[in-house]
C-alpha positions in Angstrom: 136.3 112.0 137.3 133.1 111.5 137.6 130.2 112.4 135.4 126.6 113.1 136.2 123.7 111.7 133.8 120.9 113.2 135.5 119.3 115.5 138.4 117.2 116.0 140.4 116.3 119.3 142.6 115.1 119.4 146.3 113.4 122.2 146.6 112.2 124.0 149.9 109.6 127.3 149.3 107.0 128.8 151.4 103.8 128.9 150.3 103.3 132.6 149.5 106.9 132.2 147.5 105.7 129.7 145.0 105.4 132.2 141.9 109.2 132.6 142.6 109.6 129.3 141.1 109.4 129.1 136.6 109.9 131.6 134.2 107.3 133.6 134.9 108.9 136.3 136.4 110.8 136.5 132.6 107.7 136.5 131.1 108.1 132.8 130.1 105.7 130.1 130.5 109.1 127.4 131.3 109.4 126.1 134.5 112.8 124.3 133.5 115.6 126.6 132.4 116.1 127.2 128.9 118.8 127.4 125.8 118.1 130.9 125.6 117.1 131.7 128.8 120.5 130.2 129.9 122.2 132.6 127.4 121.0 136.0 128.5 122.8 134.5 132.1 119.3 133.9 133.7 120.0 130.3 135.0 121.4 127.3 133.7 119.7 124.8 131.4 118.7 121.6 132.8 118.3 123.5 135.8 114.3 124.7 137.8 114.3 128.6 137.0 114.1 129.7 140.6 114.2 133.9 141.4 115.9 134.2 144.4 114.4 136.1 147.4 117.0 139.6 147.6 116.4 139.4 151.3 117.2 135.8 151.9 119.4 135.1 148.6 119.6 130.9 150.0 115.5 131.0 149.2 114.3 129.0 147.9 116.1 126.7 149.0 117.8 124.3 146.3 119.7 120.7 147.0 120.5 119.2 144.0 120.9 114.8 143.5 122.7 114.0 140.6 122.9 110.4 139.2 127.0 108.9 138.4 127.2 107.7 135.1 125.1 104.0 134.5 124.1 104.1 138.1 120.4 104.3 138.0 120.0 105.0 142.2 121.2 108.0 143.8 121.1 108.7 147.5 121.1 112.3 148.9 122.9 112.6 152.4 121.4 114.2 155.7 120.1 117.2 154.7 119.3 119.9 157.8 117.9 123.4 156.7 117.1 125.9 158.8 113.8 128.1 157.8 114.2 131.7 159.9 110.4 133.1 158.9 107.2 131.8 160.4 105.2 130.1 157.7 104.2 127.1 155.6 106.7 125.8 153.2 106.4 123.0 150.7 109.0 120.6 149.3 109.3 120.3 145.6 111.1 117.1 144.0 111.8 118.3 140.1 113.9 117.3 137.1 114.1 119.1 134.0 115.7 115.7 132.0 112.7 113.8 130.1 115.3 110.8 130.4 114.0 111.1 134.3 110.2 109.7 133.5 108.9 107.2 135.8 111.8 108.8 139.0 110.6 107.1 142.2 111.3 109.1 144.8 111.2 107.2 148.5 112.2 108.9 151.6 111.2 110.6 154.8 111.4 114.2 155.9 111.2 115.7 159.7 110.3 119.0 160.0 110.7 120.9 163.7 109.5 123.7 165.1 112.1 126.0 167.8 109.2 124.5 170.4 108.8 121.2 168.8 107.5 118.9 166.7 104.3 120.1 166.4 102.6 121.8 163.2 102.0 125.0 163.7 98.8 124.9 163.2 98.6 121.9 165.7 100.9 123.7 168.4 98.0 125.9 169.9 96.2 122.6 171.1 98.6 121.6 173.2 98.0 125.3 175.6 93.9 124.8 174.8 94.2 121.0 175.8 96.0 121.6 179.0 94.4 124.7 180.2 90.6 122.4 179.5 92.4 119.8 181.4 92.4 121.7 184.2 89.5 123.7 183.5 87.7 119.8 183.5 89.7 118.9 186.6 88.3 122.6 188.6 84.4 121.4 187.6 85.0 118.0 188.4 86.1 119.0 192.2 83.5 120.8 192.3 80.3 119.0 191.2 81.6 116.0 193.3 81.4 118.2 196.0 78.5 119.0 195.5 77.5 115.7 194.9 78.5 114.2 198.2 76.5 116.9 200.0 73.1 116.3 198.4 73.3 112.7 198.1 70.6 111.4 199.5 68.5 113.6 196.4 70.0 112.1 194.1 68.5 111.2 190.9 70.0 108.9 187.7 70.2 112.0 186.1 72.8 113.0 188.1 74.5 109.9 187.7 74.5 110.4 184.4 76.1 114.0 184.5 78.5 112.6 187.1 79.8 110.2 184.0 80.6 112.9 181.3 82.4 115.3 183.5 84.3 112.1 184.6 84.7 111.2 180.3 85.3 115.2 179.3 88.6 114.8 182.0 90.1 111.4 180.4 89.6 113.3 177.0 91.1 116.2 177.8 94.3 114.5 179.9 94.6 112.1 176.9 94.6 114.8 174.1 97.0 116.8 176.0 99.6 113.7 176.7 99.2 112.9 172.8 99.8 116.8 171.3 102.6 116.5 174.7 104.2 113.2 173.3 104.3 114.6 169.5 105.4 118.0 170.4 108.5 116.2 172.1 108.9 113.3 170.4 107.7 113.8 166.9 106.0 110.4 166.6 102.0 110.3 167.8 101.4 107.6 170.3 98.8 105.6 168.7 97.5 104.1 172.0 97.1 107.6 173.6 95.7 109.1 170.7 93.0 105.9 169.7 91.6 106.7 173.5 91.4 110.3 173.5 89.5 109.6 170.5 87.3 106.8 171.7 86.5 109.0 174.8 86.4 111.9 172.6 82.9 110.0 171.2 81.3 107.9 174.1 81.4 111.8 175.3 79.8 113.6 172.4 77.4 110.3 172.1 76.6 110.5 175.7 76.2 114.1 176.4 73.7 114.4 173.6 71.6 111.0 174.8 71.3 113.3 177.8 70.2 116.5 176.6 68.0 114.1 174.7 66.1 112.3 177.4 66.1 115.0 179.9 64.2 116.3 176.8 61.7 113.9 177.2 60.9 114.6 180.5 63.1 111.5 181.9 63.5 112.0 185.6 60.7 115.0 185.4 57.6 113.5 183.8 58.6 110.1 183.3 60.3 107.5 185.3 61.2 105.3 182.5 61.1 106.1 179.0 59.3 102.8 178.2 59.5 101.1 174.5 61.7 104.5 173.5 64.9 103.7 175.3 65.6 101.2 172.4 65.3 103.8 169.7 67.2 105.8 171.8 70.3 103.7 172.2 69.8 102.8 168.4 70.6 106.5 167.9 73.3 106.3 170.4 74.9 103.5 169.1 75.4 104.5 165.7 76.2 108.1 166.2 79.3 106.7 168.4 80.5 104.5 165.2 80.3 107.3 162.4 81.9 110.1 165.2 84.4 107.5 166.3 84.9 106.5 162.0 85.2 110.4 161.8 87.9 110.9 164.3 89.9 108.3 163.8 90.4 109.4 160.1 91.2 113.0 160.9 93.9 111.9 163.9 95.5 109.0 162.3 95.4 110.5 158.2 98.0 112.8 157.3 97.8 116.4 157.6 95.6 117.6 154.1 95.3 113.9 153.0 91.7 114.2 153.3 90.2 113.0 149.7 87.2 115.0 148.7 85.0 112.1 148.1 86.3 110.1 152.0 85.6 113.2 154.3 81.9 113.8 152.7 81.2 110.1 153.4 82.4 110.1 157.3 80.9 113.8 157.2 77.7 113.5 156.2 76.4 110.8 158.9 77.4 113.0 161.8 76.1 115.9 160.1 72.7 114.3 159.5 72.8 112.5 162.9 73.5 115.5 164.6 70.0 117.3 163.0 68.1 114.0 164.3 69.4 114.7 167.4 68.5 118.7 167.3 65.3 118.2 166.0 64.2 114.8 168.1 65.3 117.0 171.5 63.4 119.9 170.6 60.3 118.5 169.7 60.2 116.0 173.0 60.8 119.2 174.8 58.2 120.7 173.5 55.7 117.4 174.7 57.6 117.7 177.8 56.7 121.4 178.8 52.9 121.2 177.3 52.6 118.1 179.8 54.3 120.5 182.9 51.4 122.8 181.9 
Protein backbone atom coordinates (compact mmCIF):
# COMPACT_ATOMS: atom_id res chain seq x y z
CA UNK A 1 0.00 0.00 0.00
CA UNK A 2 1.42 3.38 -1.01
CA UNK A 3 1.49 6.31 1.40
CA UNK A 4 1.21 9.77 -0.13
CA UNK A 5 3.29 12.50 1.50
CA UNK A 6 2.55 15.52 -0.68
CA UNK A 7 0.05 16.77 -3.22
CA UNK A 8 0.52 19.15 -6.13
CA UNK A 9 -2.55 20.15 -8.13
CA UNK A 10 -2.54 21.17 -11.80
CA UNK A 11 -5.56 23.42 -12.32
CA UNK A 12 -6.81 24.57 -15.73
CA UNK A 13 -9.17 27.50 -15.54
CA UNK A 14 -10.67 29.99 -17.98
CA UNK A 15 -9.55 33.53 -17.27
CA UNK A 16 -13.06 34.76 -16.54
CA UNK A 17 -13.51 31.98 -13.95
CA UNK A 18 -10.40 32.68 -11.88
CA UNK A 19 -12.55 33.75 -8.93
CA UNK A 20 -13.71 30.12 -8.72
CA UNK A 21 -10.32 29.27 -7.23
CA UNK A 22 -10.13 30.06 -3.51
CA UNK A 23 -12.66 30.55 -0.76
CA UNK A 24 -13.88 34.04 -1.58
CA UNK A 25 -17.38 32.73 -2.30
CA UNK A 26 -17.37 31.25 1.22
CA UNK A 27 -16.26 34.50 2.83
CA UNK A 28 -12.70 33.22 3.29
CA UNK A 29 -9.44 34.67 1.99
CA UNK A 30 -7.82 31.25 1.97
CA UNK A 31 -6.81 29.49 -1.25
CA UNK A 32 -6.38 26.16 0.52
CA UNK A 33 -9.04 24.23 2.41
CA UNK A 34 -9.05 24.76 6.18
CA UNK A 35 -10.32 22.46 8.94
CA UNK A 36 -13.42 24.62 9.44
CA UNK A 37 -14.34 24.60 5.75
CA UNK A 38 -13.69 20.87 5.57
CA UNK A 39 -16.04 20.19 8.50
CA UNK A 40 -18.75 22.11 6.66
CA UNK A 41 -18.25 19.86 3.61
CA UNK A 42 -17.01 22.55 1.26
CA UNK A 43 -13.64 20.97 0.45
CA UNK A 44 -10.94 18.54 1.60
CA UNK A 45 -8.05 19.55 3.84
CA UNK A 46 -4.79 19.83 1.87
CA UNK A 47 -6.48 20.66 -1.39
CA UNK A 48 -7.11 23.92 -3.22
CA UNK A 49 -10.64 25.28 -2.85
CA UNK A 50 -12.47 25.12 -6.18
CA UNK A 51 -16.06 26.13 -6.87
CA UNK A 52 -17.08 24.10 -9.88
CA UNK A 53 -19.27 25.53 -12.62
CA UNK A 54 -22.85 24.29 -12.36
CA UNK A 55 -23.08 23.97 -16.16
CA UNK A 56 -19.64 22.31 -16.45
CA UNK A 57 -19.05 20.30 -13.26
CA UNK A 58 -15.47 19.38 -14.28
CA UNK A 59 -14.41 23.02 -14.60
CA UNK A 60 -12.14 24.48 -13.38
CA UNK A 61 -10.35 21.22 -14.19
CA UNK A 62 -8.17 19.69 -11.46
CA UNK A 63 -5.40 17.11 -11.92
CA UNK A 64 -3.75 15.71 -8.78
CA UNK A 65 -0.09 14.71 -8.64
CA UNK A 66 1.06 12.98 -5.45
CA UNK A 67 4.46 12.13 -3.96
CA UNK A 68 4.79 8.56 -2.70
CA UNK A 69 6.55 7.77 0.56
CA UNK A 70 9.96 9.44 0.81
CA UNK A 71 10.31 10.01 -2.93
CA UNK A 72 11.36 13.54 -3.78
CA UNK A 73 10.31 13.23 -7.40
CA UNK A 74 7.04 12.33 -9.05
CA UNK A 75 5.79 12.19 -12.61
CA UNK A 76 2.48 13.23 -14.10
CA UNK A 77 1.35 10.81 -16.75
CA UNK A 78 0.32 12.18 -20.14
CA UNK A 79 -3.07 13.84 -19.82
CA UNK A 80 -5.48 15.00 -22.53
CA UNK A 81 -7.99 17.65 -21.50
CA UNK A 82 -10.76 18.68 -23.89
CA UNK A 83 -11.84 22.32 -23.77
CA UNK A 84 -15.35 22.92 -25.07
CA UNK A 85 -15.73 26.66 -24.51
CA UNK A 86 -13.87 29.36 -26.44
CA UNK A 87 -11.71 31.55 -24.22
CA UNK A 88 -8.26 32.14 -22.76
CA UNK A 89 -7.13 29.52 -20.26
CA UNK A 90 -4.45 29.42 -17.58
CA UNK A 91 -2.65 26.41 -16.18
CA UNK A 92 -1.69 26.73 -12.50
CA UNK A 93 0.42 24.37 -10.39
CA UNK A 94 -0.58 24.80 -6.74
CA UNK A 95 0.03 23.05 -3.42
CA UNK A 96 -1.17 23.57 0.14
CA UNK A 97 1.54 21.66 2.04
CA UNK A 98 4.23 23.97 3.45
CA UNK A 99 6.71 21.09 3.19
CA UNK A 100 6.53 21.39 -0.60
CA UNK A 101 7.93 24.93 -0.67
CA UNK A 102 10.79 25.08 -3.17
CA UNK A 103 9.27 22.37 -5.38
CA UNK A 104 10.54 22.63 -8.95
CA UNK A 105 8.16 21.73 -11.76
CA UNK A 106 9.47 21.03 -15.27
CA UNK A 107 7.80 19.79 -18.42
CA UNK A 108 5.83 21.05 -21.37
CA UNK A 109 2.22 21.53 -22.39
CA UNK A 110 0.68 21.39 -25.84
CA UNK A 111 -2.40 23.48 -26.62
CA UNK A 112 -4.36 22.90 -29.81
CA UNK A 113 -7.43 24.60 -31.23
CA UNK A 114 -9.91 22.78 -33.49
CA UNK A 115 -8.29 24.36 -36.56
CA UNK A 116 -4.67 23.87 -35.53
CA UNK A 117 -1.97 24.90 -33.09
CA UNK A 118 -2.20 28.66 -33.60
CA UNK A 119 -3.41 30.53 -30.50
CA UNK A 120 -6.77 32.22 -30.89
CA UNK A 121 -5.22 35.70 -31.07
CA UNK A 122 -2.92 34.61 -33.91
CA UNK A 123 -5.29 32.40 -35.93
CA UNK A 124 -6.83 35.30 -37.99
CA UNK A 125 -3.32 36.27 -39.13
CA UNK A 126 -3.07 33.09 -41.22
CA UNK A 127 -6.03 34.21 -43.33
CA UNK A 128 -4.77 37.80 -43.35
CA UNK A 129 -1.34 36.90 -44.73
CA UNK A 130 -2.91 34.54 -47.27
CA UNK A 131 -5.15 37.32 -48.60
CA UNK A 132 -2.30 39.85 -48.54
CA UNK A 133 -0.05 37.45 -50.48
CA UNK A 134 -2.64 37.27 -53.25
CA UNK A 135 -3.16 41.05 -53.11
CA UNK A 136 0.57 41.72 -53.48
CA UNK A 137 0.76 39.17 -56.28
CA UNK A 138 -2.01 41.00 -58.14
CA UNK A 139 -0.36 44.37 -57.51
CA UNK A 140 2.98 42.99 -58.69
CA UNK A 141 1.51 41.69 -61.95
CA UNK A 142 -0.22 44.99 -62.69
CA UNK A 143 2.93 46.94 -61.89
CA UNK A 144 5.00 44.62 -64.11
CA UNK A 145 2.67 45.17 -67.07
CA UNK A 146 2.88 48.96 -66.69
CA UNK A 147 6.63 48.70 -66.08
CA UNK A 148 7.13 46.86 -69.37
CA UNK A 149 4.72 49.17 -71.23
CA UNK A 150 6.61 52.33 -70.31
CA UNK A 151 10.13 50.92 -69.97
CA UNK A 152 11.63 53.70 -72.13
CA UNK A 153 10.49 56.40 -69.68
CA UNK A 154 11.58 54.76 -66.43
CA UNK A 155 13.57 56.57 -63.73
CA UNK A 156 15.44 55.28 -60.70
CA UNK A 157 12.35 55.84 -58.57
CA UNK A 158 10.41 53.28 -60.60
CA UNK A 159 13.06 50.66 -59.84
CA UNK A 160 12.89 51.53 -56.14
CA UNK A 161 9.09 51.15 -56.17
CA UNK A 162 9.47 47.79 -57.91
CA UNK A 163 11.87 46.67 -55.18
CA UNK A 164 9.43 47.65 -52.41
CA UNK A 165 6.56 45.77 -54.10
CA UNK A 166 8.76 42.68 -54.57
CA UNK A 167 9.80 42.82 -50.91
CA UNK A 168 6.14 43.05 -49.91
CA UNK A 169 5.34 39.94 -51.95
CA UNK A 170 8.14 37.97 -50.30
CA UNK A 171 7.26 39.31 -46.86
CA UNK A 172 3.60 38.24 -47.05
CA UNK A 173 4.46 34.86 -48.59
CA UNK A 174 7.02 34.06 -45.87
CA UNK A 175 4.64 35.13 -43.10
CA UNK A 176 1.90 32.95 -44.57
CA UNK A 177 4.16 29.89 -44.72
CA UNK A 178 5.43 30.66 -41.20
CA UNK A 179 1.93 30.75 -39.68
CA UNK A 180 0.76 27.81 -41.81
CA UNK A 181 3.63 25.64 -40.59
CA UNK A 182 3.11 26.71 -36.97
CA UNK A 183 -0.59 25.93 -37.26
CA UNK A 184 0.07 22.48 -38.75
CA UNK A 185 2.94 21.29 -36.55
CA UNK A 186 2.85 23.43 -33.42
CA UNK A 187 6.53 24.30 -33.98
CA UNK A 188 7.70 27.57 -35.48
CA UNK A 189 10.02 27.14 -38.52
CA UNK A 190 12.87 29.34 -37.33
CA UNK A 191 14.47 29.80 -40.74
CA UNK A 192 11.22 30.93 -42.37
CA UNK A 193 10.41 33.19 -39.41
CA UNK A 194 13.78 34.93 -39.52
CA UNK A 195 13.49 35.49 -43.26
CA UNK A 196 9.96 36.89 -42.82
CA UNK A 197 11.18 39.23 -40.08
CA UNK A 198 14.10 40.39 -42.22
CA UNK A 199 11.91 41.05 -45.26
CA UNK A 200 9.55 43.03 -43.03
CA UNK A 201 12.37 45.17 -41.63
CA UNK A 202 13.93 45.74 -45.07
CA UNK A 203 10.58 46.68 -46.65
CA UNK A 204 9.72 49.09 -43.82
CA UNK A 205 13.14 50.71 -44.14
CA UNK A 206 13.11 51.04 -47.94
CA UNK A 207 9.53 52.32 -48.05
CA UNK A 208 10.41 55.07 -45.60
CA UNK A 209 13.59 55.94 -47.48
CA UNK A 210 11.63 56.04 -50.74
CA UNK A 211 9.13 58.52 -49.29
CA UNK A 212 11.98 60.60 -47.91
CA UNK A 213 14.00 60.87 -51.13
CA UNK A 214 10.86 61.66 -53.18
CA UNK A 215 10.00 64.40 -50.68
CA UNK A 216 13.52 65.74 -51.06
CA UNK A 217 12.88 66.12 -54.80
CA UNK A 218 15.06 63.24 -56.00
CA UNK A 219 14.12 62.51 -59.59
CA UNK A 220 11.99 65.66 -59.73
CA UNK A 221 14.05 68.79 -58.97
CA UNK A 222 17.41 67.18 -58.27
CA UNK A 223 19.18 64.32 -60.11
CA UNK A 224 21.18 63.23 -57.05
CA UNK A 225 21.02 63.65 -53.29
CA UNK A 226 24.54 64.99 -53.09
CA UNK A 227 25.89 65.25 -49.57
CA UNK A 228 22.55 64.21 -48.08
CA UNK A 229 22.91 60.66 -49.41
CA UNK A 230 25.18 59.54 -46.55
CA UNK A 231 22.79 60.92 -43.92
CA UNK A 232 19.81 59.23 -45.56
CA UNK A 233 21.65 55.90 -45.73
CA UNK A 234 22.77 56.22 -42.10
CA UNK A 235 19.21 56.85 -40.93
CA UNK A 236 18.03 53.87 -42.98
CA UNK A 237 20.71 51.58 -41.53
CA UNK A 238 19.90 52.58 -37.94
CA UNK A 239 16.18 52.13 -38.56
CA UNK A 240 16.73 48.67 -40.08
CA UNK A 241 18.72 47.50 -37.05
CA UNK A 242 16.16 48.86 -34.57
CA UNK A 243 13.21 47.43 -36.51
CA UNK A 244 14.86 44.03 -36.95
CA UNK A 245 15.66 43.79 -33.22
CA UNK A 246 12.06 44.63 -32.25
CA UNK A 247 10.57 42.16 -34.75
CA UNK A 248 12.90 39.37 -33.62
CA UNK A 249 11.99 39.93 -29.99
CA UNK A 250 8.26 40.05 -30.73
CA UNK A 251 8.06 36.94 -32.90
CA UNK A 252 10.73 34.67 -31.43
CA UNK A 253 9.83 35.29 -27.79
CA UNK A 254 7.02 33.50 -26.00
CA UNK A 255 3.55 35.02 -25.94
CA UNK A 256 3.15 37.48 -23.04
CA UNK A 257 6.81 37.16 -21.97
CA UNK A 258 7.63 40.83 -22.57
CA UNK A 259 9.41 42.46 -19.67
CA UNK A 260 8.18 46.04 -19.55
CA UNK A 261 11.62 47.67 -19.57
CA UNK A 262 12.95 45.39 -22.30
CA UNK A 263 9.97 46.05 -24.56
CA UNK A 264 10.24 49.79 -23.93
CA UNK A 265 13.95 49.74 -24.77
CA UNK A 266 13.20 48.16 -28.15
CA UNK A 267 10.05 50.10 -29.01
CA UNK A 268 11.29 53.60 -28.19
CA UNK A 269 14.12 53.70 -30.79
CA UNK A 270 11.67 52.67 -33.54
CA UNK A 271 9.14 55.28 -32.36
CA UNK A 272 11.71 58.08 -32.32
CA UNK A 273 13.14 57.06 -35.69
CA UNK A 274 9.64 56.99 -37.22
CA UNK A 275 9.05 60.45 -35.80
CA UNK A 276 12.36 61.56 -37.32
CA UNK A 277 11.33 60.20 -40.70
CA UNK A 278 7.98 62.02 -40.53
CA UNK A 279 9.55 65.36 -39.61
CA UNK A 280 12.24 65.07 -42.27
CA UNK A 281 9.72 64.01 -44.94
CA UNK A 282 7.38 66.95 -44.29
CA UNK A 283 10.16 69.52 -44.02
CA UNK A 284 11.75 68.23 -47.25
CA UNK A 285 8.39 68.16 -49.00
CA UNK A 286 7.79 71.78 -48.01
CA UNK A 287 11.16 72.80 -49.47
CA UNK A 288 10.55 70.85 -52.70
CA UNK A 289 7.14 72.49 -53.21
CA UNK A 290 8.72 75.92 -52.79
CA UNK A 291 11.27 75.11 -55.50
CA UNK A 292 8.55 73.90 -57.84
CA UNK A 293 6.69 77.18 -57.42
